[in-house]
Steps between C-alpha positions, in 0.01 A plus 500: 500500500210292623243651727453311827179498696494621852476138635807402294705791634412447869556130484865533404792437739599867498332731758227721345397823661147600394385859559113509493424863429268748327550809273291713736697410817751750639701264706514268194678777303752519779586140457605541133843657568554271805444186274724639232777545766440150628523343148834679458627349818365146471547470122413147373459352855129589493219591268301815585140516356251782520128395496227759455206385719247690282612313182556168676220481760476119484875476603452753768199304640700171481753648735258690720651845412287751690730792508772632263787485481526148625821311438535126486814292452451158320728218429388169356139618509504566874439841676809531730441864611235759489466860602278792414618856474818670383812290579860618480727349233759387764230302689363343175858404408547326830181307462601386155851398625342294772296295240727471202670166438 
């Protein structure tokens, strides 16, 4: 399987939810089971990515990530939605449903 770059992934026609997080962040750890549940409910309708801000600081800077967790929803390279903090799977699913083709 080929490895795609972040840019290639977010420029696709499928919604991509990106979780900017950090290992040391308590609320970020709370997002892990929420994102797992979300993936089970949306299946292939969306891609879910986790980005560690400490290991990808240039990416975090590029999207002005100042707090973690921060979630961004992309489609075709555009940020369609953004929110910081822990977000319920049901809310995330409704956001993805709104933007999927």
